C-alpha positions as CSV (number, residue, x, y, z in Angstrom):
1,X,1.1,-2.5,33.4
2,X,1.7,1.2,32.6
3,X,3.7,0.0,29.4
4,X,0.7,-1.9,28.3
5,X,-1.7,1.0,28.7
6,X,0.8,3.3,26.9
7,X,1.2,0.5,24.1
8,X,-2.6,0.1,23.8
9,X,-3.0,3.9,23.6
10,X,-0.3,4.5,21.1
11,X,-0.6,1.5,18.8
12,X,-4.1,-0.1,19.4
13,X,-3.9,-1.9,16.1
14,X,-0.6,-3.6,16.7
15,X,-1.4,-4.4,20.3
16,X,-4.7,-5.9,19.5
17,X,-3.4,-7.9,16.6
18,X,-0.5,-9.3,18.7
19,X,-2.7,-10.4,21.4
20,X,-5.4,-11.8,19.3
21,X,-3.1,-13.7,17.0
22,X,-1.2,-15.2,19.9
23,X,-4.4,-16.2,21.6
24,X,-5.7,-17.5,18.1
25,X,-2.6,-19.6,17.5
26,X,-2.5,-20.6,21.2
27,X,-6.0,-22.4,20.7
28,X,-4.4,-24.5,17.9
29,X,-1.2,-25.2,20.0
30,X,-3.3,-26.4,22.9
31,X,-5.4,-28.7,20.6
32,X,-2.2,-30.1,19.1
33,X,-0.6,-30.5,22.6
34,X,-3.6,-32.5,24.0
35,X,-4.2,-34.6,20.8
36,X,-0.5,-35.3,19.9
37,X,1.3,-35.2,23.3
38,X,-1.2,-36.3,25.9
39,X,-3.6,-38.8,24.0
40,X,-1.3,-40.1,21.4
41,X,1.2,-43.0,22.4
42,X,3.9,-42.7,21.5
43,X,3.5,-38.8,21.4
44,X,3.6,-37.0,18.0
45,X,5.6,-34.0,17.0
46,X,3.6,-30.7,16.7
47,X,2.3,-29.9,13.4
48,X,4.3,-26.6,12.7
49,X,3.0,-25.9,9.5
50,X,-0.6,-25.9,10.9
51,X,0.6,-23.5,13.8
52,X,1.9,-21.2,11.0
53,X,-1.3,-21.3,9.2
54,X,-3.3,-20.5,12.4
55,X,-0.6,-17.6,13.1
56,X,-1.3,-16.1,9.6
57,X,-5.1,-16.5,10.0
58,X,-5.2,-15.0,13.6
59,X,-2.6,-12.3,13.2
60,X,-2.6,-11.2,9.6
61,X,-6.2,-12.0,8.5
62,X,-8.6,-11.8,11.2
63,X,-7.1,-9.2,13.5
64,X,-7.2,-6.4,10.9
65,X,-10.6,-7.3,9.9
66,X,-11.9,-7.3,13.5
67,X,-10.1,-4.1,14.4
68,X,-11.9,-2.2,11.5
69,X,-15.2,-3.8,12.0
70,X,-15.4,-3.1,15.7
71,X,-14.2,0.5,15.0
72,X,-16.9,0.9,12.6
73,X,-19.6,-0.9,14.8
74,X,-18.8,1.2,17.7
75,X,-18.9,4.6,15.9
76,X,-22.4,3.5,14.3
77,X,-23.9,2.0,17.3
78,X,-22.9,4.0,20.5
79,X,-24.3,2.9,23.9
80,X,-25.3,-0.3,25.6
81,X,-29.1,-0.1,25.5
82,X,-31.1,-3.1,24.1
83,X,-32.0,-0.8,21.0
84,X,-28.3,-0.5,20.4
85,X,-27.3,-4.1,21.3
86,X,-29.8,-6.0,19.1
87,X,-28.4,-4.4,15.8
88,X,-25.0,-4.7,16.9
89,X,-25.4,-8.4,17.7
90,X,-27.4,-9.0,14.5
91,X,-24.8,-7.4,12.3
92,X,-21.9,-9.0,14.0
93,X,-23.4,-12.7,14.0
94,X,-25.3,-12.6,10.9
95,X,-23.2,-10.3,8.5
96,X,-19.6,-10.6,9.8
97,X,-19.6,-14.2,11.1
98,X,-20.6,-15.8,7.7
99,X,-17.8,-13.7,6.0
100,X,-15.2,-14.8,8.8
101,X,-16.1,-18.4,8.2
102,X,-15.9,-18.5,4.5
103,X,-12.5,-16.7,4.8
104,X,-11.3,-19.1,7.6
105,X,-12.3,-22.5,5.4
106,X,-11.1,-21.1,2.1
107,X,-7.9,-19.5,3.4
108,X,-6.9,-22.6,5.3
109,X,-7.7,-24.7,2.4
110,X,-5.6,-22.5,0.2
111,X,-2.6,-22.4,2.6
112,X,-2.9,-26.2,2.8
113,X,-2.7,-26.6,-1.0
114,X,-6.2,-28.2,-1.1
115,X,-7.4,-28.9,-4.7
116,X,-10.8,-27.8,-4.2
117,X,-10.5,-24.6,-2.0
118,X,-14.3,-24.4,-1.4
119,X,-15.1,-27.9,-0.5
120,X,-14.6,-27.7,3.1
121,X,-16.3,-24.4,3.2
122,X,-19.4,-25.9,1.6
123,X,-19.6,-29.0,3.9
124,X,-18.8,-27.2,7.0
125,X,-20.1,-23.6,7.0
126,X,-23.7,-24.2,8.1
127,X,-23.0,-26.4,11.1
128,X,-20.1,-24.3,12.1
129,X,-22.3,-21.1,11.8
130,X,-25.1,-22.6,14.1
131,X,-22.3,-23.4,16.7
132,X,-21.0,-20.0,16.4
133,X,-24.3,-18.5,17.1
134,X,-24.6,-20.6,20.2
135,X,-21.2,-19.5,21.5
136,X,-20.9,-15.8,20.1
137,X,-24.2,-14.4,20.8
138,X,-23.8,-14.5,24.4
139,X,-20.2,-13.6,24.4
140,X,-20.8,-10.6,22.2
141,X,-23.7,-9.4,24.5
142,X,-21.1,-9.3,27.3
143,X,-18.6,-7.7,24.9
144,X,-20.8,-4.9,23.9
145,X,-22.2,-4.1,27.2
146,X,-19.2,-4.4,29.5
147,X,-15.9,-4.0,27.5
148,X,-14.5,-0.6,26.5
149,X,-14.0,-0.4,22.8
150,X,-10.3,0.0,23.2
151,X,-10.0,-3.5,24.6
152,X,-12.8,-5.2,22.4
153,X,-10.4,-7.1,20.1
154,X,-8.3,-8.3,23.0
155,X,-11.6,-9.5,24.7
156,X,-12.4,-11.3,21.5
157,X,-9.0,-12.8,21.5
158,X,-9.7,-14.3,24.8
159,X,-13.2,-15.5,23.7
160,X,-11.6,-16.6,20.5
161,X,-9.2,-18.9,22.3
162,X,-12.2,-21.0,23.4
163,X,-14.0,-20.6,20.2
164,X,-11.0,-21.4,18.0
165,X,-10.5,-24.7,20.0
166,X,-14.1,-25.5,18.8
167,X,-13.1,-24.4,15.3
168,X,-9.9,-26.5,15.3
169,X,-11.9,-29.5,16.2
170,X,-14.4,-28.8,13.5
171,X,-11.4,-28.3,11.1
172,X,-10.0,-31.7,11.9
173,X,-13.3,-33.4,11.0
174,X,-12.9,-35.3,7.8
175,X,-15.2,-34.0,5.1
176,X,-17.9,-36.3,4.1
177,X,-16.4,-37.1,0.7
178,X,-13.2,-38.3,2.4
179,X,-14.7,-40.2,5.3
């Protein structure tokens, strides 16, 4: 435990990125395990390319964005009063989240080699954003009130494990033009 505290103190970006990325790809792994190994007869192999894409997304793309975002947000809005919490939640949900969803759908489409890199984003962003509001607003309230800033991205990783399971399910839904 002392090693982890020291690691977080000395290399907070790396520690948060590794934990967030591991939980992010862990969500895709759990989705695949359930859908390919448990509910598919005969069981199918795991989609390693998809696991790789989620690894890149969680570790190399989302982690740095979230790390910088929460450092800025915590410097700009210090405290846990309602007067501080409301703008933090509003900025997080209505400024950052749409950007992250656009990045998610377009980056995944790009890594998948989709011809129209924006098609899935156009079709799925609004329903995904609505779901994200229902999930993240309560989670972020807890995060901003109870979690120390040094552990914010890690907490987000734990919450993201649940959220990315939802996102994986949304991602697997066929676009209307392909259904």
